[in-house]
KOLSEGU-490073 format. One record per residue (C-alpha): residue number from 1; residue in one letter; x, y, z. Coordinates in nm, 4 decimals. Example, Ala and Ser with C-alpha at 12.3 -4.5 7.8 and 13.67 -1.06 7.14 Angstrom:
KOLSEGU-490073
<1; a; <1.2300; -0.4500; 0.7800>>
<2; s; <1.3670; -0.1060; 0.7140>>
***
This chain:
KOLSEGU-490073
<1; m; <23.1521; 16.6216; 4.0441>>
<2; s; <22.7929; 16.5135; 3.9861>>
<3; s; <22.5089; 16.7120; 4.1369>>
<4; f; <22.3995; 16.4107; 4.3418>>
<5; v; <22.7376; 16.3791; 4.5153>>
<6; k; <22.7406; 16.7535; 4.5728>>
<7; q; <22.3910; 16.7415; 4.7238>>
<8; l; <22.4829; 16.4404; 4.9372>>
<9; r; <22.7933; 16.6185; 5.0663>>
<10; q; <22.5910; 16.9318; 5.1508>>
<11; t; <22.3322; 16.7203; 5.3324>>
<12; a; <22.6029; 16.5442; 5.5339>>
<13; i; <22.7606; 16.8782; 5.6296>>
<14; a; <22.4226; 17.0231; 5.7293>>
<15; l; <22.3428; 16.7182; 5.9436>>
<16; s; <22.6868; 16.7333; 6.1071>>
<17; v; <22.6400; 17.0992; 6.1959>>
<18; f; <22.2892; 17.0269; 6.3262>>
<19; g; <22.4251; 16.7393; 6.5370>>
<20; m; <22.6893; 16.9641; 6.6909>>
<21; l; <22.4304; 17.2293; 6.7757>>
<22; c; <22.1794; 16.9941; 6.9417>>
<23; p; <22.3764; 16.9321; 7.2636>>
<24; s; <22.4146; 17.3090; 7.3146>>
<25; i; <22.0416; 17.3580; 7.2769>>
<26; t; <21.9756; 17.0789; 7.5247>>
<27; i; <22.2128; 17.2233; 7.7834>>
<28; a; <22.0640; 17.5706; 7.7471>>
<29; n; <21.7069; 17.4454; 7.7770>>
<30; e; <21.5832; 17.4460; 8.1366>>
<31; p; <21.3530; 17.1629; 8.2435>>
<32; l; <20.9872; 17.2492; 8.2707>>
<33; t; <20.8645; 17.2833; 8.6265>>
<34; p; <20.5031; 17.3248; 8.7187>>
<35; a; <20.4078; 17.6521; 8.8824>>
<36; c; <20.3688; 17.6091; 9.2562>>
<37; k; <20.0705; 17.7707; 9.4231>>
<38; v; <20.0968; 17.8455; 9.7944>>
<39; h; <19.7836; 17.7529; 9.9916>>
<40; d; <19.6765; 17.9262; 10.3143>>
<41; v; <19.5859; 17.6795; 10.5912>>
<42; q; <19.5090; 17.7465; 10.9562>>
<43; l; <19.6023; 17.5327; 11.2525>>
<44; t; <19.3273; 17.4062; 11.4815>>
<45; e; <19.2756; 17.5699; 11.8210>>
<46; n; <19.5042; 17.3099; 11.9812>>
<47; g; <19.7785; 17.3708; 11.7198>>
<48; k; <19.7307; 17.0726; 11.4866>>
<49; l; <19.7285; 17.0720; 11.1066>>
<50; p; <19.4732; 16.8256; 10.9643>>
<51; i; <19.5855; 16.6689; 10.6360>>
<52; v; <19.3656; 16.4560; 10.4096>>
<53; v; <19.5194; 16.2744; 10.1113>>
<54; v; <19.2831; 16.1716; 9.8300>>
<55; n; <19.3184; 16.0553; 9.4702>>
<56; a; <19.1760; 16.2363; 9.1660>>
<57; q; <18.8354; 16.0737; 9.2237>>
<58; g; <18.8251; 16.1992; 9.5852>>
<59; k; <18.8815; 15.8591; 9.7475>>
<60; p; <19.1001; 15.8660; 10.0619>>
<61; q; <19.4512; 15.7298; 10.0126>>
<62; p; <19.5691; 15.5153; 10.3058>>
<63; n; <19.9337; 15.4640; 10.4028>>
<64; v; <20.0710; 15.7587; 10.2060>>
<65; t; <20.4104; 15.8650; 10.3404>>
<66; f; <20.4824; 16.2378; 10.3443>>
<67; e; <20.7387; 16.4847; 10.4756>>
<68; i; <20.6735; 16.8366; 10.5988>>
<69; t; <20.9625; 17.0826; 10.5906>>
<70; r; <20.9557; 17.4442; 10.7006>>
<71; a; <21.1196; 17.6905; 10.4614>>
<72; g; <21.4778; 17.7415; 10.5756>>
<73; d; <21.4779; 17.4437; 10.8157>>
<74; a; <21.6793; 17.1282; 10.7629>>
<75; e; <21.4678; 16.8992; 10.9795>>
<76; c; <21.1402; 16.7563; 10.8600>>
<77; i; <20.8359; 16.5936; 11.0125>>
<78; k; <20.7447; 16.2578; 10.8600>>
<79; g; <20.4081; 16.0891; 10.8732>>
<80; v; <20.1865; 15.8218; 10.7209>>
<81; t; <19.8154; 15.8664; 10.6567>>
<82; s; <19.5582; 15.6460; 10.8290>>
<83; e; <19.3180; 15.4076; 10.6542>>
<84; a; <19.0893; 15.7090; 10.6040>>
<85; g; <19.3726; 15.9031; 10.4365>>
<86; q; <19.4020; 16.1446; 10.7297>>
<87; y; <19.6837; 16.2666; 10.9495>>
<88; q; <19.7120; 16.5391; 11.2133>>
<89; v; <20.0483; 16.7129; 11.2342>>
<90; e; <20.1404; 16.8476; 11.5754>>
<91; g; <20.4032; 17.0994; 11.6771>>
<92; l; <20.3877; 17.3326; 11.3777>>
<93; k; <20.4293; 17.7066; 11.4066>>
<94; g; <20.3079; 17.9671; 11.1623>>
<95; g; <20.5183; 17.9857; 10.8465>>
<96; v; <20.5692; 17.8495; 10.4967>>
<97; y; <20.5972; 17.4711; 10.4669>>
<98; q; <20.6550; 17.2193; 10.1893>>
<99; i; <20.4651; 16.8929; 10.2008>>
<100; r; <20.6192; 16.6216; 9.9856>>
<101; t; <20.4598; 16.2890; 9.8968>>
<102; d; <20.5867; 16.0264; 9.6558>>
<103; q; <20.3585; 16.1808; 9.3917>>
<104; g; <20.4395; 16.5494; 9.4283>>
<105; l; <20.5026; 16.8607; 9.6285>>
<106; c; <20.2696; 17.1166; 9.7852>>
<107; a; <20.3571; 17.4507; 9.9402>>
<108; c; <20.1373; 17.6001; 10.2095>>
<109; r; <20.1372; 17.8966; 10.4420>>
<110; v; <20.0390; 17.7769; 10.7888>>
<111; w; <19.8672; 18.0279; 11.0157>>
<112; t; <19.7894; 18.0079; 11.3849>>
<113; h; <19.4189; 17.9893; 11.4623>>
<114; q; <19.4104; 18.3523; 11.5825>>
<115; a; <19.6106; 18.5048; 11.2946>>
<116; a; <19.4594; 18.3111; 11.0024>>
<117; p; <19.2938; 18.5112; 10.7243>>
<118; p; <18.9230; 18.4390; 10.6711>>
<119; t; <18.9920; 18.2710; 10.3349>>
<120; s; <19.2343; 18.0140; 10.4783>>
<121; a; <19.1378; 17.6465; 10.4736>>
<122; k; <19.0630; 17.4539; 10.7928>>
<123; s; <19.2509; 17.1476; 10.6678>>
<124; l; <19.4865; 17.0628; 10.3850>>
<125; f; <19.3573; 16.8346; 10.1082>>
<126; l; <19.6297; 16.6772; 9.8963>>
<127; v; <19.5369; 16.5140; 9.5671>>
<128; n; <19.7905; 16.2358; 9.5313>>
<129; d; <19.7742; 16.1130; 9.1728>>
<130; r; <20.0349; 16.0726; 8.9039>>
<131; v; <20.0435; 16.3549; 8.6545>>
<132; v; <20.1214; 16.2506; 8.2998>>
<133; r; <20.2202; 16.5335; 8.0719>>
<134; g; <20.2398; 16.5121; 7.6979>>
<135; q; <20.4919; 16.7927; 7.6721>>
<136; r; <20.8492; 16.7135; 7.5846>>
<137; p; <21.0918; 16.9628; 7.4332>>
<138; i; <21.2086; 16.8510; 7.0896>>
<139; s; <21.5732; 16.9024; 7.1859>>
<140; e; <21.5305; 16.6559; 7.4725>>
<141; l; <21.3918; 16.3988; 7.2313>>
<142; f; <21.6963; 16.4274; 7.0049>>
<143; s; <21.9521; 16.4100; 7.2850>>
<144; s; <21.7843; 16.1334; 7.4844>>
<145; d; <21.7259; 15.8842; 7.2041>>
<146; p; <22.0380; 15.7948; 7.0026>>
<147; i; <21.8460; 15.5322; 6.8022>>
<148; l; <21.6077; 15.8008; 6.6763>>
<149; m; <21.8986; 16.0246; 6.5750>>
<150; t; <22.0676; 15.7329; 6.3972>>
<151; a; <21.7444; 15.6569; 6.2111>>
<152; i; <21.7052; 16.0216; 6.1060>>
<153; v; <22.0641; 16.0400; 5.9764>>
<154; a; <22.0293; 15.7045; 5.7972>>
<155; a; <21.7035; 15.8197; 5.6374>>
<156; a; <21.8617; 16.1502; 5.5347>>
<157; i; <22.1360; 15.9581; 5.3563>>
<158; a; <21.9302; 15.6691; 5.2163>>
<159; i; <21.6282; 15.8592; 5.0823>>
<160; p; <21.8245; 16.0789; 4.8377>>
<161; i; <22.0176; 15.7719; 4.7183>>
<162; v; <21.6952; 15.5801; 4.6538>>
<163; i; <21.5420; 15.8792; 4.4755>>
<164; h; <21.8537; 15.9150; 4.2615>>
<165; q; <21.8571; 15.5439; 4.1782>>
<166; t; <21.4896; 15.5427; 4.0789>>
<167; r; <21.5389; 15.8495; 3.8591>>
<168; d; <21.8296; 15.6768; 3.6804>>
<169; k; <21.6256; 15.3577; 3.6249>>
<170; s; <21.3147; 15.5391; 3.5040>>
<171; s; <21.5037; 15.7682; 3.2624>>
<172; g; <21.7130; 15.4809; 3.1210>>
<173; s; <21.4184; 15.2564; 3.0263>>
***
């Protein structure tokens, strides 16, 4: 058996083993989730929570739909911001809440006006912009794009053949 065939067989076996291992790596890999910071916000004296939604440049975002859910509760309060990007939520009690917009999620600890710590904010500012991340686990790339995997396998087979053919032609001349 020629050394080229032997090398080609070893390459095919190595790629087969690698292909069988990739799905396991993908399953074991947990998706990346951004760390969630909890913000302290106090209610106004009459029990309202002022919310202002802006974009990354600080411009108010009108007509943004959001949902507020208290930790452990199934029901949520829904609202839409005004033309000035503002909304006042009524009927909240002290506790931990999640505020979800179409662009993201924010966690906040809502305090009554009397119990609020001095560092708590008087209103909640939400920056509602798309976040584009350049991070993508390599295992996700391999499992999500079958064309890429096919191209890699085809290149792994074709490149040694081309190299072998050019060596034969150059040594025979």
